[in-house]
N, CA and C of each residue as an Amber inpcrd file, in Angstrom:
protein
   627
 -11.2940000  -9.5740000  -7.2690000 -12.1590000  -9.1450000  -8.2790000
 -12.9410000  -9.6140000  -9.4780000 -12.4350000 -10.9580000  -9.6690000
 -13.6490000 -11.5110000  -9.9490000 -14.8410000 -12.0060000  -9.7340000
 -14.9230000 -11.3090000  -8.3910000 -16.4090000 -11.3680000  -8.1040000
 -16.8180000 -10.2100000  -8.4680000 -15.8870000  -9.3940000  -8.0800000
 -16.4720000  -7.3810000  -9.6680000 -17.2960000  -7.2140000 -10.4850000
 -16.3000000  -8.6330000 -11.2690000 -17.0120000  -8.6030000 -12.3490000
 -17.8360000  -9.4250000 -12.8240000 -17.9150000  -9.8380000 -11.9430000
 -19.5700000 -10.7960000 -11.4440000 -21.1120000  -9.7160000 -11.5130000
 -20.5630000  -8.4180000 -10.9370000 -22.2560000  -8.2030000 -10.1610000
 -22.7100000  -7.3850000 -11.3470000 -24.3970000  -8.4160000 -11.7030000
 -25.3990000  -7.1640000 -12.6170000 -25.1020000  -6.2880000 -13.4420000
 -24.0320000  -5.0830000 -12.9210000 -24.0810000  -4.1010000 -13.7760000
 -22.6080000  -3.7970000 -13.9280000 -21.7180000  -4.7110000 -13.9600000
 -20.9430000  -4.9040000 -14.2780000 -20.0620000  -5.2650000 -15.8480000
 -19.7250000  -4.9170000 -16.6050000 -19.4210000  -4.5470000 -17.5550000
 -17.3150000  -6.0760000 -18.1430000 -17.7640000  -5.7820000 -16.3280000
 -16.7390000  -7.0860000 -17.0200000 -14.9630000  -7.0570000 -16.4610000
 -14.8230000  -5.2480000 -16.8900000 -14.2990000  -4.5120000 -16.7270000
 -14.1590000  -3.9500000 -14.9860000 -13.1250000  -4.2640000 -14.5990000
 -12.7540000  -4.0630000 -12.8170000 -11.3290000  -3.3720000 -13.4710000
 -11.0700000  -2.2700000 -13.2110000 -10.0750000  -1.0530000 -12.0970000
 -10.0650000  -1.0600000 -11.1570000  -8.3130000  -0.4250000 -10.7430000
  -8.0990000  -0.2500000  -9.6470000  -7.4240000   1.1820000  -8.9380000
  -7.9820000   1.2760000  -8.3540000  -7.4780000   2.7380000  -7.9780000
  -7.2200000   3.1330000  -6.1310000  -6.4410000   4.0480000  -5.8760000
  -5.7330000   4.3440000  -4.5640000  -4.1750000   4.4100000  -4.2480000
  -3.7440000   4.8610000  -3.1600000  -2.7180000   5.6090000  -2.5030000
  -1.9250000   4.6950000  -1.9310000  -0.2370000   4.6000000  -1.9250000
   0.2470000   3.8930000  -0.7030000   0.4320000   3.3470000  -0.9460000
  -0.0090000   1.8830000   0.1870000  -0.5240000   0.4330000   1.1310000
  -1.4530000   0.1930000  -0.1340000  -2.2490000   0.8630000  -0.5270000
  -3.4340000  -0.2570000  -1.3900000  -2.6960000   0.6670000  -2.8900000
  -2.3820000   0.8940000  -2.6690000  -1.0810000   1.3260000  -4.7110000
  -0.4660000  -0.2960000  -4.6700000   0.4560000   0.0920000  -3.4590000
   0.5880000  -1.8830000  -3.0770000   0.0600000  -2.1740000  -3.9940000
  -1.2210000  -3.0270000  -3.0970000  -2.1530000  -4.1560000  -4.0200000
  -3.1270000  -3.9100000  -4.8360000  -2.2270000  -3.2360000  -6.1460000
  -2.8160000  -2.8830000  -7.0810000  -1.2950000  -3.6380000  -7.7820000
  -0.0930000  -3.4320000  -7.8500000   0.5810000  -4.0290000  -8.2090000
   0.6200000  -5.0250000  -7.7670000   0.1340000  -5.7600000  -7.1790000
   0.4300000  -7.2200000  -6.2580000  -0.9290000  -7.6260000  -7.2210000
  -2.1570000  -7.4890000  -7.5240000  -2.9930000  -7.9810000  -7.7770000
  -3.0480000  -8.4680000  -8.8930000  -1.9220000  -7.1990000 -10.1910000
  -2.3650000  -7.4430000 -11.1630000  -0.7070000  -8.0820000 -11.5270000
   0.2930000  -8.5920000 -10.3800000   1.4260000  -9.7390000 -10.7270000
   0.3530000 -11.0170000 -11.2910000  -1.0370000 -11.5000000 -10.3080000
  -1.8180000 -12.2850000  -9.8990000  -2.2880000 -12.7690000 -11.2830000
  -2.2140000 -11.1280000 -12.2500000  -3.3250000 -11.6720000 -12.9820000
  -4.7100000 -12.3700000 -13.4810000  -5.5080000 -11.5350000 -12.7050000
  -7.3480000 -12.2820000 -12.8290000  -7.4690000 -11.0420000 -13.6330000
  -8.0440000 -12.2430000 -14.7120000  -9.0500000 -12.2410000 -16.1330000
  -9.7830000 -10.9230000 -16.1380000 -10.1380000 -10.4930000 -15.3970000
 -11.1960000  -9.3160000 -16.0630000 -10.3310000  -7.4950000 -15.4630000
  -8.6570000  -7.5980000 -14.7520000  -8.7680000  -6.9100000 -13.6950000
  -8.0710000  -5.6960000 -15.5960000  -8.4930000  -4.4530000 -15.2920000
  -8.8160000  -4.3550000 -16.7730000  -7.6130000  -3.0090000 -17.0070000
  -7.0660000  -1.9410000 -15.3490000  -6.1400000  -1.2630000 -14.7210000
  -6.2200000  -1.2030000 -13.5380000  -5.1490000  -0.4040000 -13.5110000
  -5.1140000   0.4570000 -12.4640000  -4.6340000   1.3720000 -12.3550000
  -4.3940000   2.0350000 -11.1440000  -3.7240000   3.7910000 -11.5390000
  -3.5330000   3.6260000  -9.3720000  -2.2660000   2.8610000  -9.5070000
  -1.7740000   3.3970000  -8.2170000  -0.9280000   4.8270000  -8.2790000
  -1.1490000   5.3370000  -7.1040000  -0.8980000   6.6830000  -6.1740000
  -0.1990000   6.4970000  -5.3930000   0.8420000   7.9110000  -5.5560000
   2.8020000   7.4850000  -4.4130000   2.8410000   6.1490000  -4.1150000
   3.0480000   5.0140000  -5.0120000   2.9800000   4.4100000  -3.4190000
   5.0260000   3.2670000  -4.8610000   5.2840000   2.2090000  -4.4860000
   7.1050000   1.9040000  -4.0280000   6.8560000   1.0940000  -5.8130000
   7.8740000   0.1950000  -5.5650000   8.3440000  -0.3820000  -6.7350000
   8.8420000  -1.7430000  -5.9900000   9.3240000  -1.0170000  -4.8140000
  10.5750000  -2.2780000  -3.9060000   9.8010000  -2.4940000  -2.6070000
   9.5230000  -3.1380000  -1.7290000   9.5250000  -2.9110000  -0.6810000
  10.1290000  -3.1390000   0.6530000  11.1730000  -3.1730000   0.2340000
  12.4640000  -3.0660000   0.9730000  13.1810000  -2.1190000   0.8920000
  14.0990000  -1.8190000   0.2370000  14.6530000  -0.9050000  -0.8270000
  14.1200000   0.7030000  -0.9320000  13.2330000   2.0150000  -0.2670000
  12.3550000   2.8170000  -0.2470000  11.1430000   2.1750000   0.2590000
  10.6870000   1.7920000   0.9650000   9.7470000   1.5700000   1.4350000
  10.4090000   1.4070000   3.0080000  10.8300000  -0.5420000   3.7460000
  11.1250000  -0.2180000   4.4310000  11.8710000   0.5090000   4.8940000
  13.5010000  -0.0350000   4.6720000  14.6140000   0.5010000   4.0980000
  14.7200000   1.8070000   3.4820000  15.9110000   2.7140000   3.6760000
  16.3550000   3.7390000   2.7060000  17.6310000   3.9890000   2.9850000
  18.5550000   3.3090000   1.3940000  19.7380000   2.9590000   1.6820000
  20.1700000   2.1550000   2.6650000  19.4860000   1.5090000   2.7680000
  19.9780000   0.4780000   4.3310000  19.9430000   0.8760000   5.2140000
  19.2710000   1.6990000   5.1470000  18.6630000   2.4970000   6.9740000
  17.3180000   2.0850000   7.2500000  17.2120000   1.5890000   8.6340000
  15.6880000   1.1250000   8.6260000  15.1930000   2.3040000   8.8270000
  13.5330000   2.4630000   8.0780000  12.7180000   3.0050000   7.9870000
  12.0900000   3.2260000   9.5730000  13.4700000   3.9620000  10.9390000
  12.3910000   3.5910000  12.1640000  10.1650000   4.8160000  12.2590000
  10.6950000   5.4620000  11.3220000   9.3530000   6.3510000  12.2710000
   8.0600000   5.5430000  11.0330000   8.5400000   5.8410000   9.8750000
   8.2380000   5.3410000   9.0630000   6.6570000   3.7130000   9.5710000
   7.7070000   2.3550000   9.6780000   8.1290000   1.3380000   9.9660000
   7.2940000   1.0300000  11.9610000   7.5220000   1.8720000  12.5210000
   6.0000000   1.6430000  13.5030000   5.4000000   2.3090000  13.3530000
   5.2660000   3.9120000  12.7370000   3.9580000   4.4000000  12.7090000
   2.8700000   3.4810000  12.0490000   2.8810000   2.3840000  10.6950000
   2.3740000   2.0340000   9.9550000   2.2300000   0.8730000  10.9640000
   2.9840000   0.2610000  11.6350000   2.9460000  -1.0250000  12.9250000
   1.8490000  -0.3850000  14.0150000   2.1200000   0.5500000  14.3270000
   1.4440000   1.1260000  15.1710000  -0.0620000   1.0180000  15.0990000
  -0.7040000   1.2090000  13.7820000  -1.7590000   1.3720000  13.1840000
  -2.7530000   0.2260000  13.7050000  -1.4900000  -0.0990000  12.2680000
  -1.6220000  -1.9010000  11.9210000  -2.1930000  -3.2740000  14.2950000
  -1.8900000  -2.6650000  14.8900000  -1.6740000  -2.8280000  16.0470000
  -2.8820000  -2.4350000  17.0190000  -3.0810000  -1.6150000  16.4060000
  -4.2290000  -0.9430000  17.2460000  -5.1370000  -1.9770000  16.8610000
  -5.4420000  -1.9830000  14.9420000  -6.7550000  -2.4240000  14.9410000
  -6.9140000  -3.5910000  15.1290000  -5.6410000  -4.7070000  15.1970000
  -5.7500000  -6.2720000  15.3120000  -6.0780000  -6.2930000  16.9710000
  -5.3480000  -5.7170000  18.4730000  -5.8210000  -5.2150000  19.3540000
  -7.2340000  -4.7750000  19.6370000  -7.9310000  -4.2400000  19.0660000
  -9.0440000  -3.2890000  18.8760000 -10.5960000  -5.3430000  18.5340000
 -10.2880000  -5.5680000  17.2300000 -10.6550000  -7.4880000  16.7390000
 -10.1830000  -8.3240000  18.0670000  -9.3340000  -8.4300000  18.6150000
  -9.5990000  -8.8300000  19.5270000 -10.8770000  -7.6580000  21.1270000
 -10.0780000  -7.2720000  21.4110000 -11.1990000  -7.2820000  22.9410000
 -12.7360000  -7.1860000  22.5010000 -12.3660000  -6.9600000  20.8970000
 -13.8860000  -7.1660000  21.0550000 -14.6920000  -8.4630000  20.8630000
 -13.5730000  -9.9610000  20.4120000 -14.3130000 -11.1680000  20.4370000
 -14.8590000 -11.4830000  22.1190000 -14.7660000 -10.4310000  23.2860000
 -14.5490000 -10.5610000  24.4300000 -15.4690000  -9.3950000  24.8780000
 -16.3220000  -8.8920000  23.9780000 -17.2630000  -7.5550000  24.5230000
 -18.3530000  -8.6070000  24.6280000 -18.6280000  -9.6160000  25.0920000
 -19.9630000  -9.9860000  25.2750000 -20.7200000  -9.8500000  26.7570000
 -22.0720000  -8.6480000  26.6820000 -22.4680000  -8.6650000  28.0590000
 -23.4010000  -9.4080000  29.1840000 -24.0070000  -9.6930000  27.5780000
 -24.7680000 -11.6160000  28.2540000 -24.2870000 -12.4880000  28.7430000
 -22.6470000 -12.7190000  27.7520000 -22.1940000 -13.6250000  28.6530000
 -21.1640000 -13.3430000  30.0590000 -21.0420000 -12.4870000  30.4560000
 -20.3930000 -12.0260000  31.1650000 -21.2520000 -12.0920000  32.6260000
 -22.9890000 -11.9440000  32.4350000 -23.5380000 -11.6030000  33.7040000
 -23.1140000 -13.8150000  33.7860000 -22.6880000 -14.8120000  32.9930000
 -22.5680000 -16.0100000  34.1640000 -21.4120000 -16.1570000  34.9780000
 -20.0690000 -15.0540000  34.4400000 -19.5400000 -15.1770000  35.5330000
 -19.1060000 -15.1680000  36.8470000 -18.7590000 -15.6720000  38.0180000
 -18.9710000 -14.5740000  39.2190000 -16.9490000 -14.9460000  39.4680000
 -16.6200000 -14.4500000  39.8220000 -17.3030000 -13.3380000  40.6460000
 -16.9990000 -11.6380000  39.8000000 -18.2920000 -11.0400000  40.0910000
 -18.1130000  -9.9390000  39.0880000 -16.7350000  -9.2310000  38.4140000
 -15.4340000  -9.5480000  39.6330000 -14.8350000  -8.8790000  38.7940000
 -13.9250000  -9.3820000  37.6290000 -14.8850000 -10.5300000  38.1010000
 -13.3740000 -11.7920000  36.5060000 -14.2030000 -10.9730000  35.5020000
 -15.1700000 -10.6280000  35.2660000 -15.4710000  -9.7210000  33.4100000
 -15.0460000  -9.6590000  32.7570000 -15.0680000 -10.8220000  31.2320000
 -13.9010000 -10.8810000  30.2480000 -13.6380000  -9.9420000  30.1400000
 -14.0300000  -8.9860000  29.4710000 -14.0090000  -7.1100000  29.3400000
 -13.1160000  -7.3490000  30.0300000 -13.1850000  -6.8360000  31.3590000
 -11.6000000  -6.3390000  31.7650000 -10.1790000  -7.5100000  32.0170000
  -9.3820000  -7.5400000  31.6130000  -9.6940000  -8.9110000  30.9290000
  -8.5440000  -8.7410000  29.1950000  -6.9040000  -8.3130000  29.7090000
  -6.2210000  -7.0990000  28.7770000  -6.2340000  -8.8040000  27.6490000
  -6.5310000  -8.9490000  26.7270000  -6.0330000  -9.2590000  25.5160000
  -4.3700000  -9.7570000  25.4010000  -4.1100000 -10.6200000  24.7780000
  -3.3180000 -11.1530000  25.2450000  -2.3160000 -10.4440000  24.1140000
  -0.7130000  -9.5790000  24.0070000   0.2140000  -9.0290000  22.9440000
   0.7570000 -10.0300000  21.7270000   1.1470000 -11.5880000  22.3190000
   1.4590000 -12.7180000  21.7660000   1.5340000 -12.3260000  20.2090000
   2.2020000 -11.8650000  19.4640000   1.9730000 -11.9650000  17.6330000
   1.0350000 -10.4170000  17.2160000   0.8810000  -9.5420000  18.0430000
   0.2530000  -8.4590000  17.9530000   1.0370000  -8.0460000  16.0790000
   1.6290000  -7.8360000  16.4420000   2.8110000  -7.8030000  14.8150000
   3.8230000  -8.9390000  14.6550000   3.7530000  -9.3950000  14.2600000
   4.2010000 -10.4320000  14.2020000   5.7870000  -9.8330000  12.7810000
   4.4740000  -9.3640000  11.7820000   5.9340000  -8.5130000  10.4040000
   6.5010000  -7.6200000  11.2470000   6.7950000  -7.1480000  12.1520000
   7.9290000  -5.8760000  12.3890000   9.1820000  -6.3230000  12.3920000
   9.0540000  -7.7700000  12.8460000   9.8610000  -8.8790000  13.4800000
  11.1390000  -9.2290000  12.4870000   9.9310000  -9.9800000  11.1970000
  10.8460000 -10.0860000   9.9240000  11.1190000  -8.5140000   9.3310000
  11.0670000  -7.8240000   9.3840000  12.1460000  -6.5400000   9.0250000
  13.1650000  -6.4660000   8.9980000  13.9000000  -6.6330000  10.6710000
  13.4880000  -6.3530000  11.3520000  14.8110000  -7.5380000  10.7990000
  14.4680000  -8.7020000  10.9920000  15.1890000  -9.7770000  10.3310000
  16.0130000  -9.4520000   9.6410000  15.1060000  -9.1330000   8.6780000
  15.3650000  -9.3870000   6.8340000  16.5140000  -7.7380000   6.4890000
  17.1460000  -7.4800000   6.8200000  17.7240000  -6.1030000   6.7520000
  18.5700000  -6.4330000   5.1470000  18.4900000  -6.9910000   4.6080000
  19.3780000  -7.7280000   2.8430000  17.9540000  -7.7630000   2.4990000
  18.3660000  -7.3130000   0.6980000  17.4370000  -7.4850000  -0.2410000
  17.1680000  -9.1620000  -0.2690000  16.4790000  -9.7160000   0.2630000
  16.6170000 -11.1160000   0.3740000  15.7410000 -11.4710000  -0.5880000
  15.1290000 -13.4170000  -0.3540000  13.9460000 -14.0510000  -0.5820000
  13.1790000 -13.5230000  -0.3050000  13.2500000 -13.4620000   1.1250000
  11.7880000 -12.5040000   1.6840000  11.2330000 -11.3620000   0.5650000
  11.8430000 -10.5820000   0.6180000  11.6730000  -8.7440000   0.2840000
  11.4030000  -9.3040000  -1.3930000  12.0700000 -10.5190000  -2.3310000
  12.0240000 -10.7450000  -3.6800000  10.3060000 -11.2880000  -3.8330000
   9.9490000 -11.5120000  -3.2740000   8.9600000 -12.2830000  -3.5990000
   7.7230000 -11.5920000  -3.2810000   7.7860000 -10.0760000  -3.3880000
   6.7080000  -8.8220000  -3.2830000   7.2350000  -8.2600000  -3.8070000
   8.3650000  -8.0730000  -4.7180000   8.9210000  -6.9190000  -5.4320000
   8.4080000  -6.5100000  -6.6990000   7.9280000  -4.9200000  -6.9310000
   7.1500000  -5.3580000  -8.5240000   8.4580000  -4.7340000  -9.4810000
   9.6810000  -4.2070000  -8.9320000  10.3220000  -4.0660000 -10.4530000
  11.3510000  -5.5550000 -10.9970000  11.1160000  -6.0350000  -9.7400000
  11.1930000  -7.3990000 -10.2750000  10.7850000  -8.8620000 -11.4360000
   9.3110000  -7.7160000 -11.3000000   8.4850000  -8.9790000 -11.6540000
   7.3190000  -7.9250000 -12.7680000   8.0150000  -6.6610000 -13.4990000
   6.8230000  -6.3150000 -13.5800000   6.4640000  -6.7060000 -15.7350000
   6.8570000  -7.9500000 -15.9630000   7.4010000  -9.0870000 -17.5520000
   5.5490000  -9.0710000 -16.5430000   5.5020000  -9.7500000 -15.8080000
   3.8330000  -9.8940000 -15.3290000   2.9790000  -9.2600000 -15.0730000
   3.3900000  -7.9410000 -15.6890000   1.9280000  -6.5960000 -15.5510000
   1.2620000  -6.5700000 -16.8160000   0.0500000  -6.6690000 -16.6450000
   0.3750000  -7.3690000 -18.2500000  -1.1640000  -5.9630000 -18.8980000
  -1.4050000  -5.4860000 -17.8930000  -2.3300000  -4.6370000 -18.0400000
  -1.7680000  -2.7780000 -18.0250000  -2.9300000  -1.7280000 -18.4700000
  -2.3590000  -0.1720000 -18.3150000  -1.9960000  -0.1340000 -17.1330000
  -1.6490000   0.7800000 -16.9930000  -1.1270000   1.9140000 -15.8270000
  -0.6990000   3.0950000 -15.1860000  -2.3270000   3.7170000 -14.6980000
  -2.2570000   5.5280000 -14.4850000  -1.1840000   5.4940000 -13.2520000
   0.4630000   6.3000000 -13.3740000   0.5580000   5.6160000 -12.4930000
   0.6970000   7.7530000 -12.1230000   0.8130000   7.6760000 -10.3320000
   0.1520000   8.9650000 -10.0190000   1.8610000   9.1070000  -8.9580000
   2.5870000   9.3820000  -9.2670000   3.4220000  10.5470000  -8.1360000
   3.4620000  11.4900000  -7.1730000   4.9230000  12.3610000  -6.7280000
   3.8960000  13.6160000  -6.9890000   5.9390000  14.0830000  -6.0790000
   6.1210000  15.0290000  -5.6940000   7.7740000  15.2820000  -5.5470000
   7.2490000  15.3060000  -4.1840000   8.5840000  15.3850000  -3.5810000
   8.5790000  14.8410000  -2.1570000   8.1270000  14.1070000  -2.0030000
   7.5120000  13.0160000  -2.3200000   6.7310000  11.8850000  -1.2340000
   7.7600000  11.1120000  -1.2430000   7.9990000  10.5810000  -0.6880000
   8.2870000   9.4200000  -0.1830000   8.9280000   8.4060000  -1.0180000
   7.4000000   7.8560000  -1.6480000   8.4300000   6.4480000  -2.5570000
   8.1960000   7.3590000  -4.2920000   8.2970000   8.2640000  -3.7910000
   8.5570000   9.0350000  -5.1070000   9.7350000   8.5310000  -6.7730000
  10.6790000   7.3270000  -6.4190000  11.5110000   7.0700000  -6.2880000
  10.8300000   6.0970000  -6.9810000   9.9470000   4.5000000  -6.2830000
   9.8650000   3.6250000  -6.5710000   8.8160000   3.9580000  -7.9930000
   8.2740000   5.4340000  -7.5230000   6.3270000   5.7910000  -8.5790000
   7.1810000   6.2570000 -10.3560000   8.1400000   6.4600000  -9.8870000
   9.3720000   6.9010000 -11.1970000   9.1850000   5.6350000 -12.0040000
   9.8260000   5.0400000 -10.9740000  10.3380000   3.7970000 -11.3810000
   9.3500000   2.6690000 -12.5970000   8.4270000   2.3860000 -11.8290000
   7.6340000   2.0340000 -12.2220000   7.4630000   2.1600000 -13.4510000
   6.5150000   3.8630000 -13.3150000   6.1570000   4.2600000 -14.8060000
   7.6020000   3.9390000 -16.1100000   8.5420000   4.1010000 -16.4080000
   9.5990000   4.5580000 -16.6990000   9.7120000   2.1830000 -17.4020000
  10.1710000   1.1230000 -16.4860000  10.4680000   0.1070000 -16.5040000
   8.9570000  -0.5060000 -16.8160000   7.5920000   0.0800000 -16.6770000
   6.9590000  -0.6970000 -17.0180000   6.7520000  -0.2370000 -18.5830000
   7.2160000   0.9240000 -19.1910000   6.9760000   0.8800000 -20.7950000
   7.5750000   0.2510000 -21.6680000   9.4750000  -0.7490000 -21.3790000
  10.1160000  -1.2930000 -21.7090000   9.5560000  -2.9070000 -21.0420000
   9.2440000  -3.2710000 -19.5770000   9.0070000  -4.5630000 -19.2430000
   7.9470000  -4.8660000 -18.8230000   6.6510000  -4.3920000 -19.3260000
   4.7760000  -4.4140000 -19.1020000   5.2900000  -6.4940000 -19.7810000
   3.5070000  -7.1660000 -19.2070000   4.4960000  -8.2170000 -20.4440000
   3.6900000  -8.5410000 -21.3750000   2.5980000  -7.0270000 -21.5840000
   2.3930000  -6.9640000 -22.9360000   2.5560000  -5.5470000 -23.3950000
   2.2280000  -5.3950000 -25.0330000   1.7310000  -4.5180000 -25.4370000
   1.0730000  -3.5210000 -25.0050000   0.0320000  -3.7610000 -24.5740000
  -1.5690000  -2.6900000 -24.1130000  -0.5040000  -2.0140000 -22.9180000
   0.0230000  -3.1430000 -21.7440000   0.7060000  -2.6820000 -20.7220000
   1.6180000  -1.9630000 -21.0000000   2.7940000  -2.0910000 -22.0240000
   3.4800000  -1.2550000 -22.3740000   3.5250000   0.0700000 -22.8990000
   2.3750000  -0.0090000 -23.7310000   2.2620000   1.1470000 -24.5370000
   0.6550000   2.2030000 -23.4540000   0.0990000   1.3870000 -22.9130000
  -0.3460000   1.9300000 -21.6940000   0.1380000   3.0260000 -20.4540000
   1.1890000   2.9190000 -20.4250000   1.1140000   3.5610000 -19.5640000
   1.0790000   5.3490000 -19.2650000   0.9770000   5.3620000 -18.3790000
   0.7120000   6.9560000 -18.5060000   1.5090000   7.5150000 -16.6990000
   1.5090000   8.6000000 -16.9630000   2.2580000   9.1490000 -15.3610000
   2.0660000  10.4290000 -15.8820000   0.9760000  10.8510000 -14.2800000
   0.7500000  12.2880000 -13.9430000   1.8450000  12.3690000 -12.2630000
   2.3780000  13.1390000 -11.8980000   3.5530000  14.4000000 -10.7860000
   2.4080000  14.8430000 -10.3120000   1.9710000  15.5070000  -9.0990000
   1.9330000  15.8350000  -8.3050000   2.8900000  16.8410000  -7.5420000
   2.3320000  17.0560000  -6.6480000   3.2830000  18.1020000  -5.6690000
   2.9430000  18.0470000  -3.9210000   3.7020000  16.5310000  -3.8610000
   3.4430000  16.4790000  -2.3760000   3.3640000  15.5980000  -1.3780000
   1.4920000  14.3150000  -1.9170000   1.7680000  13.1820000  -1.7500000
   1.7650000  12.6770000  -0.0480000   2.5800000  12.1720000   0.3240000
   2.8150000  11.5890000   1.3980000   3.3880000  13.6390000   2.1970000
   4.1320000  14.1230000   2.1140000   4.6580000  15.0130000   2.7270000
   3.8980000  16.6150000   2.9950000   1.9390000  16.0230000   2.2440000
   1.5720000  17.0480000   2.3010000   0.8730000  18.2370000   0.9550000
  -0.3220000  18.3840000   0.5320000  -0.9040000  18.8510000  -0.5590000
  -1.6270000  20.4040000  -0.1430000  -1.9080000  21.2920000  -0.6480000
  -2.8190000  22.2850000  -0.7950000  -3.4730000  22.4180000  -1.6340000
  -4.5310000  22.7530000  -1.8660000  -5.4540000  24.3110000  -3.1880000
  -4.4330000  24.8900000  -4.0920000  -2.9020000  24.8660000  -3.2610000
  -2.2110000  26.2030000  -3.5790000  -0.8280000  25.8130000  -4.3940000
  -0.6180000  24.5210000  -3.8380000   0.6500000  23.6170000  -4.1320000
   1.5200000  24.3130000  -2.9000000   0.7850000  23.8330000  -2.6170000
   2.2110000  24.3080000  -1.4920000   2.5540000  23.9800000  -0.3530000
   3.5270000  23.0000000  -0.4740000   4.5450000  22.1390000   0.4230000
   4.9520000  22.2850000   1.5330000   4.6550000  22.4050000   3.3620000
   5.3180000  22.5960000   3.8160000   5.3980000  23.4900000   3.8250000
   6.7880000  24.8090000   3.8180000   6.5450000  25.9580000   4.4480000
   6.7650000  26.4170000   2.5100000   7.0830000  25.4800000   1.9280000
   7.0240000  26.0560000   0.4980000   6.2500000  26.2520000  -0.4920000
   6.3150000  27.8800000  -1.4860000   4.6520000  27.6080000  -1.8110000
   5.0860000  27.4760000  -3.4340000   5.1490000  26.2420000  -4.3310000
   5.1470000  26.2270000  -5.3640000   4.5170000  26.7850000  -7.0290000
   2.9580000  27.4450000  -6.0910000   2.7250000  27.8950000  -6.8540000
   1.5460000  27.3060000  -7.7770000   0.4400000  27.4680000  -8.8370000
  -0.4880000  26.7010000  -9.5970000  -0.0220000  26.3550000 -10.9180000
   1.2860000  27.1350000 -11.0870000   2.5490000  26.2380000 -12.6540000
   2.9280000  25.0910000 -12.0620000   3.3970000  25.0000000 -10.7650000
   4.0640000  23.4380000 -10.7530000   3.2400000  22.6170000  -9.4840000
   1.1200000  23.0970000  -9.8270000   0.6480000  22.0220000  -9.3610000
   0.8370000  20.6590000  -9.9000000   0.7440000  20.3990000 -10.7340000
   0.7730000  18.9690000 -11.3750000   1.5490000  19.1960000 -13.0070000
   2.6280000  18.0480000 -12.7530000   3.2710000  17.5000000 -14.2500000
   2.8420000  15.8920000 -14.7480000   2.7380000  15.8990000 -16.0490000
   2.2350000  14.7920000 -17.2050000   3.6660000  14.6150000 -17.4210000
   3.6080000  13.0820000 -18.0500000   4.1990000  12.6190000 -18.4570000
   3.6390000  11.9050000 -19.5750000
């Protein structure tokens, strides 16, 4: 954040935008209160990474959690493989069957966070440290919240908007809250306003607050 503010073409005001996990990173950055952060635009993101993210009503969100962890694990495993991708170094290894690339990378520690999620089914100190809704007073910048009907994080997106209007850390933050509600989000979108098998029509593509 501070690096971006010092770039020669920067006016010193840095904004952030993006959806889902990237929306989460914006809120966490805002909690840190970097001096040059001017505003954020989180899209379809949550207010609490326990209930409404990893768990829903006390139930472990298995598909969501495993699909997310799988994507991260694939990236981690690929980077481990790339460390051994040294063809020139392989010329010094005999027998040829011992070429390091043929050795599978270790799966140890591939997704330790998944085990953490399972080990903390309740909203304890592990989750509180990242809970946005427990730290709204630390957010001091305006927020353009973009939510979506039928999105997995709709409840959290709406809560962020409503609570920051009253609990934001500065007058600028409280008065600077804006909300746009689209249709779909993680549930899917189209230019016609169709989500799944439902056609919402042009009048329901956007809702403003």
